[in-house]
N, C-alpha and C positions, 0 to 999 in steps of 0.2 A: 528488400528495398534496404539501401545502404543507410546506416546510421551515422551521424556526427560523431567525430571522436576527437580526442584531445590533440593539440597541434605537435605532440611529443611523444615519443615511445619508450618505455622501460625496456631495458635488456632482458629478454626471456619472457616477455609477456607479449604474446601472439595480439590481444585486442583487448581494450580497458574495458569498453562498455561491451556486456554480453547480452544482455537484454533491455528493452525499454523500461523506463522508471515505472512503478505500481501506479495504478489509479487511486484517485482518492476514494479510502475508505475500504480499497481492496482488502487489507488485512485485518479489518475491524474486529470479525469474530476471533481470527487465531490470535490476534493480541489481547483482547478482553476476556475472553473463556479460557483459552487453552494455558495462557500464560499468566494471567491475574485472576483466574477461577472463578469469573462471572457465570452464574447459570444461565442457561438457553433461555429462560423466562426474563432473568434481568437484561440479558442482551436483545430481547425482543423489546422490553419495556422501553430501552433507552432510542432503540429504533422510532418506536410508535411515538414518543415525545420529540421526536426529531431533536435528541442531544447529539446521535452521530447517524451518520448517512453516507451516500456516496455522491453527492452532490450538492453544491452550496445553494442555502436557500435563496430565492429571489431569480433563479435563472429558469 
């Protein structure tokens, strides 16, 4: 499926957008645990308390 791209091209760059944008919350665990050092338990607690998630509340 073709993706929309910018109306201009940079010399030497084949395609500007290589992949679709990440989904909401797709990288929560990577950022919070791997990069910021939260434990898996702390991460699950944030999910349980609905501080973080993969879907906006009310939908």
